[in-house]
C-alpha positions, 0 to 999 in steps of 0.5 A: 500499499503505497510503499509503506512499510510497518515501521512508517505506518507505525510511526505515523499512527503514533504521531497521529495519536500525539496530534489528535489524542485517542478520543478523536483518532477513531472518528478521523479514521472512519472519516478517512474510511468513508472518504476512500470509499466514496472516492473509490465509488466515484472512480468505479462510476467513471469506468462504467460511463459510455460517452456514446450511449449518454451523448445520444445524438449530437446536434447537426450530425444528421446535416453532416451525413446529407452533405457526405451523400451529396458529396459522394456523388 
């Protein structure tokens, strides 16, 4: 995970414990978890989007197709 080892994570946890205290740490962890979950869900939704389906018919395309038919004649 992000190239951090056990020792680095332990140091970060101890620093966070000193900065925020024991009572505030679970709230911060829960907030981080919710934020990460929301971020992953957003990335998943981006992958599911099909721009061709969602955009539908682009205005002016039918006129361009008509011009294309005329030019090919």
